[in-house]
N, C-alpha and C positions, 0 to 999 in steps of 0.2 A: 721612285727608285726601285730597282730590282733587288730581289733578295740575294743574299750571299750564296754562291754556289759551293757545294762541298769540295774539299780539297782532292778527293779521290776521283780522277778522271778516267781511270782504266776500266771501271765497271766492277772491280772487286770490292766487296763490302767487308769480308773477313776471311782469314785463312786459318787453318788448323795445322800449324807447323809441328806441333807435338805429335800428331798422328803420323806425319811423314818420318819422324824420328823413331817412334815406338813400333811401327808396323811396316811390313813390306806390302805395298799397295799393288793390286793386280788390275781388276776391272773397274772402270769408271762409269758412272751413270749420272744423268742429269735429271733432277726431279724438281717439280714445282712445290711450293709450300703454301699451305692455307694459313693466312695471316689476318689479323684484325687491323683496323685503320691506325690505331696508335702504334702498333708494331712497325708498320711501314714508315711512319714518321720518325721513329727512333732509329730505324735502319738507315734512313737518309742522313741522319746525323752521325752514324757509325757507332751507336751505343749497343754493341753486341759482343758477346764472348762465346766462342764455340770450341774452346780448348778440350773439354771433356764430353763432347757430344758423341752419341752413337745412334744407330737406327735400330728400332725395335719392330720386328715383324709379327703381326698377330691377325688372324682371321682374314688373310689375303690382303692386308693393308700394311702400309709402312708408316711409322711414327718417328719423329725426331725428339730424342730425350736429351736433357742436359744443356740445351741451348738457353742462354741467359740474355734476354733483351731488356735493357734498362728503360723504363718508361720516362718520357720527358715530363717535366713538371707542368708545362703549359698544355700538353696534349692529353694528359691523363687526369684531369680534374673531375670529370663526371663519369669515369669508367672504373670498374673494378678490374685492376690490372694484376696479372700474375706473371712475373718476369720469367719463370721457369716452367710454364705450362707445356704440356705435350702438344706438339704441332704435327698435323697430318701431312705426309708427303704424297705428291701426285705422281704416280708412275703407271706405265702400261702394264697390262696383266702378264705379258711375256717377261718383262723386266722383273716384276715381282716374283714370278716363278723361278727365274734364275737366281735371284737373291735368296729366296727361301731354300732352294736346293743346296746352294753353296754354304749357307749358314748351318743347316741341319746335318747334311751328309758329309761335307768336306771340312768342317770345323773352322770356317772363316768367320770373321767379325765384320760387321758393316758399320763404317764410320763416315761422318760428314767431314770433308776436307776443305770445303770453301763455300761461301755464299757470294753471289754476284748478280749484277743486273744484266738482263737480256732484253733489250728494248725497254719496255716499261714494266717487265715482270721480274720478280726475284726468283732466282733458281739456286738450288743446292747441288753441289757436286758430291756424290756419295761414292765410296769405293769399297770394294771387298778387300779385306786386309788379313794378313797372318801376323801374329805377334812375333817380334824379334827377341832373341836372347841377348844378354848383355854383350857377349863376344861379337855378335853380329853388328850391334850398334857401334862398338869400337872399330870394327873393320870398315864399316861404312864411313865413319868419321876419318879414319886413316886414309881411305881412298880419296875422299873429298879434299883433304889437305894436300895430298900428293898431286892431284889434278891442278889445284891452285898454284902449287909451287912450280909445276911444269910450265904453266901459263906465264908465270913471272919470269922464269928462265928464258923462255922463247921471246918474250917481250923485251927483256933487257939485252938479249943477244943481238936482236935486230936493230 
């Protein structure tokens, strides 16, 4: 018999919806992640939490901090597993220099917004972000509600 396939067929492993609420996202980058075998197995099962993750830039390299990958009981019996370890991101040098410049000079923050499958590889979508004030968050929510209401009115009218 074949193994049970995961429920997620779109390729998205995890999304950081809190980042979309707390920040105005500008530039998006796609980065590879250096993972261990047990981490990949856990990601296949969807045992990840990226709500408070951000990207730390140091010495021309990018690292993912705050990502919590819960180890599987069956896969992690003979490994020393650290669910919150710092994971290295794989980016081109031009992308790293853009990120470094934006973070240091322009005051941006670099956050991870999603993890997804691209063929057999796991990729991270990282974005440059500016923090939103409370009134900006309320304005965004008001606009979103108004758009939904307009769509309902048009749907009901037709």
